[in-house]
C-alpha positions in Angstrom: 63.3 113.4 87.3 65.4 111.7 84.2 69.0 111.8 84.6 71.7 111.5 81.7 72.8 107.7 81.0 76.1 108.2 82.5 74.8 109.1 86.3 73.6 105.2 87.0 76.7 103.9 86.0 78.9 106.2 88.2 76.8 105.4 91.1 77.2 101.4 90.7 80.7 102.1 91.8 79.9 103.2 95.4 81.0 106.9 96.4 84.8 107.2 96.1 86.3 111.0 96.8 88.9 111.5 94.1 92.3 113.1 95.5 95.2 114.2 93.7 97.7 111.6 92.3 100.8 111.1 94.4 104.2 112.0 93.6 106.6 109.4 92.9 108.7 109.9 95.7 105.9 110.5 98.2 106.1 108.9 101.5 103.5 109.7 104.1 103.9 109.0 107.9 100.4 108.3 108.2 100.9 105.4 105.7 100.3 102.2 107.8 99.2 104.0 110.9 95.7 103.4 112.4 93.9 106.1 114.5 90.0 106.3 116.3 87.7 108.8 114.5 88.2 111.3 116.9 91.9 111.3 116.1 93.5 109.5 118.7 96.7 106.9 117.6 95.4 103.0 117.7 96.7 100.0 116.6 95.3 97.2 114.3 95.0 95.0 117.2 93.0 97.3 118.8 90.8 97.4 115.5 90.8 93.3 115.2 89.6 93.6 119.2 86.9 96.1 118.4 85.7 93.7 115.5 86.0 90.6 117.4 82.7 91.9 119.3 80.6 94.1 117.3 77.2 92.6 116.2 78.2 94.5 112.5 81.4 95.3 111.1 81.7 97.7 108.3 85.0 98.1 106.5 85.4 100.9 103.5 87.9 100.6 100.9 89.1 102.2 97.9 88.1 99.7 95.5 91.5 99.6 93.4 93.8 99.2 96.7 95.1 95.9 97.3 95.9 96.6 100.7 92.4 97.9 101.7 91.4 94.1 100.3 94.2 92.5 102.8 93.5 94.4 105.8 89.4 93.3 105.1 90.7 89.9 105.0 92.7 90.3 108.1 89.7 91.3 110.1 87.5 88.6 108.9 90.2 86.1 109.9 90.4 87.5 113.4 86.7 87.4 114.2 86.8 83.6 112.9 89.5 83.0 115.2 87.3 84.4 118.4 84.6 81.7 117.2 82.5 84.2 115.5 80.4 83.2 112.3 79.3 86.5 110.8 77.9 86.6 107.3 80.2 88.6 104.9 78.2 90.9 102.8 79.4 92.2 99.5 79.0 95.6 98.1 80.3 94.2 94.8 77.4 91.3 93.8 74.0 92.6 93.3 70.7 90.4 94.7 70.2 88.6 91.5 73.7 86.8 91.8 73.1 85.4 95.4 71.9 81.9 93.6 75.6 82.1 92.0 77.2 82.9 95.3 75.1 80.3 96.8 75.7 77.6 94.3 79.8 78.0 94.8 79.6 77.6 98.6 77.5 74.4 98.2 80.4 73.1 95.8 82.7 70.3 97.9 86.0 72.2 97.5 85.1 75.7 96.3 88.2 77.6 95.1 88.5 81.4 95.6 90.2 82.1 92.7 87.1 80.7 90.6 84.7 82.9 92.4 85.3 86.2 90.4 84.6 84.7 86.8 81.4 82.9 88.5 80.4 86.5 89.4 81.5 88.1 86.1 83.5 90.2 88.3 85.4 92.2 85.8 83.1 91.9 83.3 80.6 94.3 85.6 83.4 96.7 85.9 85.0 95.9 88.9 88.6 95.7 89.7 91.1 92.6 88.7 89.0 89.8 91.2 92.8 88.6 92.3 93.1 91.8 94.6 89.5 91.0 96.5 90.5 87.2 96.5 91.9 87.5 100.0 88.8 88.6 101.3 86.9 85.4 99.5 89.7 83.3 101.0 89.3 84.4 104.6 85.7 83.7 104.1 85.8 80.2 102.7 88.8 79.3 105.5 86.4 80.0 108.3 83.4 78.5 106.5 81.4 81.7 106.6 78.6 82.8 104.5 78.8 85.0 101.5 75.6 87.2 101.0 75.1 89.9 97.8 74.7 93.5 99.2 73.4 95.6 96.4 70.7 96.4 94.3 70.4 95.2 90.5 71.7 97.4 88.1 67.9 97.7 86.5 66.9 98.9 89.9 69.5 101.2 90.4 68.8 102.8 87.0 64.8 102.7 87.5 65.5 104.6 90.9 67.6 107.0 89.3 65.5 108.0 86.5 62.6 108.3 89.1 60.7 105.5 87.7 60.8 103.2 91.2 61.2 104.3 94.5 63.3 102.3 97.3 61.3 99.3 98.7 61.9 101.3 102.3 63.0 104.0 103.3 65.1 105.2 106.6 64.7 108.9 105.8 67.8 111.1 106.4 67.2 114.4 107.7 67.6 117.6 105.4 70.9 118.5 106.2 72.2 115.0 106.1 71.3 114.8 102.4 72.8 118.3 101.9 75.8 117.0 102.9 75.7 113.6 100.8 74.9 115.7 97.7 77.7 118.0 98.3 80.2 114.4 98.9 78.9 113.2 95.6 79.5 116.6 93.8 83.3 116.3 95.1 83.5 112.8 94.1 82.6 113.2 90.8 85.0 116.5 90.5 82.0 118.8 90.4 81.1 117.5 86.7 77.9 116.6 87.4 74.5 118.7 86.7 73.2 120.0 89.6 69.8 118.6 88.8 71.5 115.1 88.7 72.5 115.4 92.5 69.0 114.7 94.2 68.3 111.9 92.6 71.8 110.5 93.0 71.3 110.9 96.7 68.4 108.9 96.5 70.2 106.0 94.6 72.9 106.2 97.4 70.6 105.6 100.3 68.7 103.1 98.4 72.0 101.0 98.1 72.6 101.9 101.9 69.4 100.3 102.6 69.7 97.1 100.6 73.6 96.4 102.1 71.8 97.2 105.4 69.1 94.8 104.9 71.5 91.6 103.7 73.7 92.6 107.2 70.5 92.4 109.2 69.3 89.1 107.7 72.7 87.5 108.6 71.2 86.4 112.0 72.3 86.3 115.7 76.2 86.2 114.7 75.7 89.5 112.7 77.7 90.5 109.6 80.9 91.9 108.0 80.5 94.6 105.1 82.5 94.8 102.5 82.0 98.1 100.7 83.3 101.4 99.4 84.0 104.0 102.0 81.2 106.3 101.2 78.9 103.4 102.5 80.5 102.4 105.7 80.6 106.4 107.1 78.7 106.7 110.2 76.8 110.0 109.6 74.9 108.6 107.0 75.3 105.3 104.8 74.7 102.0 105.9 75.5 102.4 109.6 73.0 105.3 109.7 70.5 102.6 108.5 71.5 100.1 110.8 71.4 102.5 114.1 68.0 103.1 113.1 66.6 99.4 112.3 68.4 97.6 115.0 69.3 100.3 117.5 70.2 97.5 120.1 72.9 95.9 118.1 76.7 97.3 117.9 77.9 99.0 114.7 81.4 99.2 113.9 82.4 101.2 111.0 86.2 100.9 109.7 87.4 103.5 107.1 90.5 103.2 104.9 91.8 106.5 103.6 94.7 106.7 100.9 97.2 109.4 101.9 97.7 112.4 99.5 100.7 114.5 99.0 101.1 116.9 101.5 98.6 115.7 103.7 100.8 114.0 106.5 98.8 114.4 109.7 95.4 113.3 110.9 94.4 116.9 111.1 95.1 117.4 107.3 92.2 114.8 106.5 89.4 116.7 108.5 87.4 119.1 106.8 86.5 122.6 107.5 84.9 123.1 110.9 85.2 119.3 111.6 87.2 117.8 114.7 86.8 113.8 113.8 86.5 111.2 110.8 82.8 109.7 110.2 84.3 106.4 111.2 85.0 104.7 114.4 88.2 103.6 113.3 90.7 104.7 110.3 93.5 103.2 108.5 95.7 105.1 106.3 97.6 103.7 103.3 99.5 104.3 100.1 97.8 104.9 96.9 97.4 102.6 94.6 96.2 104.5 91.6 97.8 107.5 90.3 95.3 107.9 87.4 93.6 111.4 86.9 90.1 110.2 87.7 88.8 113.9 87.0 90.4 113.9 84.0 89.0 110.5 82.7 85.7 111.3 83.8 85.5 114.9 82.2 86.6 112.9 79.2 83.9 110.2 79.6 81.2 113.1 80.1 82.4 114.7 76.7 83.6 117.8 78.2 87.3 117.4 77.7 87.1 119.0 74.1 
């Protein structure tokens, strides 16, 4: 199946649910709170304690939210203080740039401020490197390795067009593929052509496989994954692959959710018929970006005329 040229580009950014912009005076009582995925109140200290002992820790994000990256850095530092040496795997870095990461880490005094430029961070479409820099600083301070997690853009596009197959497959059940397809529709504001959705599901799974493999290659002290929230949820995504490939290793999924106007309780964030969120823990934060992404996407797709 051939996809419109836009689709592989969107898939590169990770699966991000687009919620309405908040009102200027909106402050949710949820902001700054932590919960278990089952809806029990928790603390960030609880999350830190769980991260210190888990083999694989996956910390989701909204890419543009600085608070999410600060929380990721805090968890990396907590694991390091406990004597852990996990590899930090980055969704934002394709495998072809692993050499650039290795060369940077081999320098006598690597400076986290320079890493974004070395990786062409903003040129490749990611938000300002300065909001990600705390993650790199925490890893460097602890002497941790950094690893590329994602497939190269050309590979992603080839898979999306049906010209290549993922190197390896951990098959999702049909109902999981259907749910993931619906999530992709909603994340893209129901603007994508229906015939594009199956290929987008395949691309998403191929990228999850790539990130899981990078984590599994990390060694005995495990890994931390820094990735968009869609890649870190337990019902699909990288945790699904890790459980299939390494059932004896412990996996901890941490979601970070931006509060939206009118959603003031944990239950407000549950879908119809749901009793829990697809993470072991969730942290609620304020929104960082009031952009109407649906209008932006509609304009990019030429439907805003």
